[in-house]
C-alpha positions as CSV (number, residue, x, y, z in Angstrom):
1,M,-27.3,-19.4,-4.7
2,R,-24.0,-17.9,-6.0
3,G,-25.3,-14.4,-5.7
4,S,-26.4,-15.1,-2.1
5,L,-23.0,-16.5,-1.2
6,K,-21.3,-13.4,-2.8
7,N,-23.4,-11.2,-0.5
8,V,-22.5,-13.3,2.5
9,A,-18.8,-13.1,1.6
10,G,-19.1,-9.3,1.1
11,S,-20.9,-8.8,4.4
12,L,-18.4,-10.9,6.3
13,T,-15.6,-9.0,4.5
14,L,-16.7,-5.7,5.8
15,T,-17.7,-6.9,9.3
16,V,-14.8,-9.2,10.2
17,F,-11.9,-7.0,8.9
18,S,-13.4,-3.7,10.0
19,I,-14.0,-5.0,13.6
20,L,-10.6,-6.7,13.9
21,F,-8.5,-3.9,12.5
22,Q,-10.3,-1.1,14.3
23,L,-10.0,-3.0,17.6
24,F,-6.3,-3.8,17.0
25,F,-5.2,-0.3,16.1
26,S,-7.4,1.5,18.6
27,C,-6.5,-0.7,21.6
28,S,-3.0,-1.8,21.0
29,T,0.1,0.2,22.3
30,P,2.3,1.4,19.5
31,A,5.6,-0.3,19.2
32,P,8.5,1.7,20.8
33,V,10.7,3.5,18.4
34,L,14.2,2.0,18.3
35,E,17.0,4.5,18.7
36,T,18.5,4.4,15.2
37,P,21.3,6.9,14.9
38,L,20.2,9.9,12.8
39,D,22.7,10.7,10.1
40,L,22.3,14.3,8.6
41,S,23.4,15.4,5.2
42,D,24.6,18.8,6.3
43,S,24.8,21.0,9.4
44,S,21.3,22.4,8.8
45,G,19.9,19.0,9.7
46,Q,17.2,19.3,7.0
47,S,17.7,16.1,5.1
48,P,18.9,12.7,6.4
49,R,21.5,10.8,4.4
50,E,20.9,7.6,2.6
51,G,22.1,4.7,4.8
52,G,20.6,5.5,8.2
53,I,17.1,6.4,9.3
54,A,16.2,7.5,5.8
55,D,16.8,4.0,4.4
56,E,14.7,2.5,7.2
57,I,11.8,4.9,6.6
58,R,11.9,4.3,2.9
59,R,12.0,0.5,3.4
60,L,9.0,0.7,5.7
61,V,7.0,2.8,3.2
62,E,7.9,0.5,0.4
63,Q,6.8,-2.5,2.3
64,G,3.3,-1.1,2.3
65,S,1.5,-2.9,5.1
66,P,-0.4,-1.0,7.8
67,P,2.2,-1.7,10.5
68,S,5.1,-0.7,8.3
69,L,3.4,2.5,7.1
70,L,2.5,3.5,10.7
71,R,6.0,2.7,11.9
72,A,7.4,5.0,9.1
73,L,5.1,7.8,10.1
74,D,6.1,7.4,13.8
75,L,9.8,7.5,13.0
76,I,9.3,10.7,10.9
77,R,7.4,12.3,13.8
78,S,9.7,11.1,16.6
79,R,12.8,12.3,14.8
80,D,11.4,15.7,13.9
81,L,11.8,15.0,10.2
82,G,8.4,16.3,9.2
83,Q,9.7,19.7,8.0
84,S,12.5,18.3,5.8
85,E,11.8,17.6,2.1
86,F,12.4,13.9,2.8
87,G,10.1,13.8,5.7
88,R,7.3,15.7,3.9
89,V,7.3,13.4,0.9
90,M,7.5,10.2,2.9
91,N,4.7,11.4,5.2
92,A,2.6,12.1,2.1
93,A,3.4,8.7,0.5
94,A,2.7,6.8,3.8
95,A,-0.4,8.7,4.7
96,T,-1.8,8.4,1.1
97,L,-1.3,4.7,1.1
98,M,-2.9,4.3,4.5
99,R,-5.9,6.4,3.5
100,R,-6.5,4.8,0.1
101,L,-5.6,1.1,0.8
102,Y,-6.6,0.7,4.4
103,P,-9.6,3.1,5.0
104,E,-11.1,0.8,7.6
105,I,-8.2,1.5,10.0
106,S,-9.0,4.6,12.1
107,V,-5.8,6.4,12.8
108,D,-4.7,10.1,12.9
109,L,-2.6,10.8,9.8
110,P,-0.4,13.8,9.1
111,T,-1.5,16.5,6.8
112,V,-0.1,16.0,3.3
113,D,2.4,18.8,2.7
114,L,4.2,17.9,-0.6
115,P,7.4,19.7,-1.6
116,L,7.0,21.6,-4.9
117,T,9.7,19.9,-6.9
118,H,10.0,16.3,-5.6
119,P,9.2,13.6,-8.2
120,Y,6.8,12.0,-5.9
121,S,4.8,15.2,-5.5
122,R,3.6,15.2,-9.1
123,I,2.9,11.4,-8.9
124,L,0.8,11.8,-5.8
125,K,-1.1,14.9,-6.9
126,D,-1.9,13.4,-10.3
127,A,-3.0,10.1,-8.7
128,E,-5.4,11.9,-6.4
129,N,-6.9,13.4,-9.5
130,G,-7.2,10.1,-11.2
131,A,-4.3,10.7,-13.6
132,Y,-1.7,7.9,-14.0
133,T,1.9,9.2,-14.3
134,P,4.2,6.5,-15.6
135,A,7.8,6.4,-14.3
136,S,10.7,7.1,-16.7
137,A,12.0,4.1,-18.6
138,S,15.2,4.3,-16.7
139,S,13.7,4.6,-13.2
140,S,14.8,2.1,-10.6
141,D,12.9,3.8,-7.8
142,Y,10.3,1.4,-6.4
143,L,7.9,4.1,-5.2
144,E,8.1,5.9,-8.5
145,L,6.9,2.7,-10.1
146,V,4.1,1.8,-7.7
147,L,2.6,5.0,-6.4
148,P,1.1,6.0,-9.8
149,F,-1.3,3.0,-9.5
150,I,-3.2,4.9,-6.8
151,A,-4.9,6.6,-9.7
152,F,-6.3,3.3,-10.8
153,L,-7.6,2.0,-7.5
154,N,-11.2,2.7,-8.6
155,E,-10.6,2.1,-12.3
156,T,-12.6,-0.8,-14.0
157,R,-11.5,-0.4,-17.6
158,S,-9.0,-3.2,-18.3
159,E,-7.4,-1.3,-21.2
160,R,-6.4,1.4,-18.8
161,L,-5.4,-0.9,-16.0
162,V,-3.0,-3.0,-18.2
163,S,-1.0,0.2,-19.0
164,A,0.4,-0.1,-15.4
165,V,1.6,-3.7,-15.8
166,P,5.1,-2.8,-17.2
167,E,5.9,-0.5,-14.3
168,L,4.6,-3.0,-11.7
169,N,6.6,-5.8,-13.3
170,R,9.7,-3.7,-13.0
171,A,8.8,-2.9,-9.4
172,S,8.5,-6.6,-8.6
173,E,12.1,-7.1,-9.7
174,I,13.4,-4.4,-7.4
175,N,11.5,-5.3,-4.2
176,Q,10.5,-8.9,-3.3
177,S,9.1,-8.0,0.1
178,S,6.5,-5.3,-0.6
179,V,2.8,-6.0,-0.7
180,L,2.1,-3.2,-3.1
181,D,3.1,-4.5,-6.5
182,P,1.5,-8.0,-6.1
183,Y,-1.6,-6.4,-4.7
184,F,-1.9,-3.9,-7.5
185,R,-1.2,-6.7,-10.1
186,G,-4.0,-8.7,-8.4
187,I,-6.4,-5.9,-8.9
188,I,-5.5,-5.6,-12.6
189,A,-5.9,-9.4,-13.1
190,E,-9.2,-9.6,-11.2
191,R,-10.8,-6.7,-13.1
192,S,-9.5,-8.1,-16.4
193,G,-11.2,-11.4,-15.6
194,D,-8.1,-13.5,-15.2
195,Y,-9.0,-14.9,-11.8
196,E,-6.3,-17.6,-11.5
197,L,-3.6,-14.9,-12.1
198,A,-5.4,-12.6,-9.7
199,M,-5.3,-15.3,-7.0
200,R,-1.6,-15.8,-7.4
201,H,-0.9,-12.1,-7.1
202,Y,-3.2,-11.6,-4.1
203,S,-1.8,-14.7,-2.4
204,S,1.7,-13.3,-2.9
205,A,0.8,-10.0,-1.3
206,Y,-1.0,-11.8,1.6
207,S,1.9,-14.2,2.2
208,R,4.3,-11.2,2.5
209,S,2.1,-9.6,5.1
210,A,-1.1,-11.0,6.6
211,D,-1.8,-7.4,7.7
212,C,-2.5,-6.6,4.0
213,Y,-6.2,-7.4,4.5
214,P,-7.3,-6.0,1.0
215,A,-5.3,-8.9,-0.5
216,A,-7.3,-11.4,1.6
217,L,-10.5,-9.7,0.5
218,G,-9.4,-10.0,-3.1
219,M,-8.7,-13.7,-2.6
220,A,-12.2,-14.1,-1.1
221,R,-13.8,-12.5,-4.1
222,V,-11.8,-14.6,-6.5
223,Y,-12.6,-17.8,-4.7
224,T,-16.3,-16.9,-5.2
225,E,-15.8,-16.2,-8.9
226,L,-14.1,-19.5,-9.3
227,G,-16.9,-21.3,-7.6
228,N,-15.1,-22.0,-4.4
229,D,-17.6,-20.3,-2.1
230,Q,-16.7,-22.4,1.0
231,E,-13.0,-21.4,0.6
232,S,-14.1,-17.7,0.4
233,I,-16.2,-17.9,3.6
234,Q,-13.5,-19.9,5.4
235,L,-10.8,-17.4,4.5
236,L,-12.8,-14.5,5.9
237,T,-13.8,-16.3,9.1
238,D,-10.5,-18.1,10.0
């Protein structure tokens, strides 16, 4: 009976969220881009200063939900920042997160064109090859702490997964609004068999943004593992 209910939950998972999100993102009109003043670092106009549009784009990428990532990409495109180092690396981070975390959402993403020397470039390249690149012990950059986990999205060995916990814990102290670090910690807990901890982390991510549907799917799986099959089905059908 339990196996049958797991299959039902899995089927509902793919069907409900795939249909809802594809309908939403294919039929809805993108939110208009607000006219935030663009502050340039020099007369060449190649790199925006911290404090203006750059901070807004970074905040949106760090938040990590589908709407925030797509909004960041739209700002980069509409402000012609895609050729600057900042725009290229933020395009890459946002596009990679969309593609790896939210593959059910059908949307055109920019081509990843990473700068050669930016710290995120190595992290993203290594992650795509399954190599985890830990941040330096002194790093206070949220994305440096969470982006390496992309390498572990398909990892099942708990001894490898737990190596990311210190960085994710540090990330959680820097940013209390992102879905990324609680969702990633939920993955670690679930695959390590700590289902109650996994539920807390997934619930935290989902409470920060209901658009983070992978967190809801994680909660549904954990409900089933804990014997709460009805809660699992209800979560996916509400």
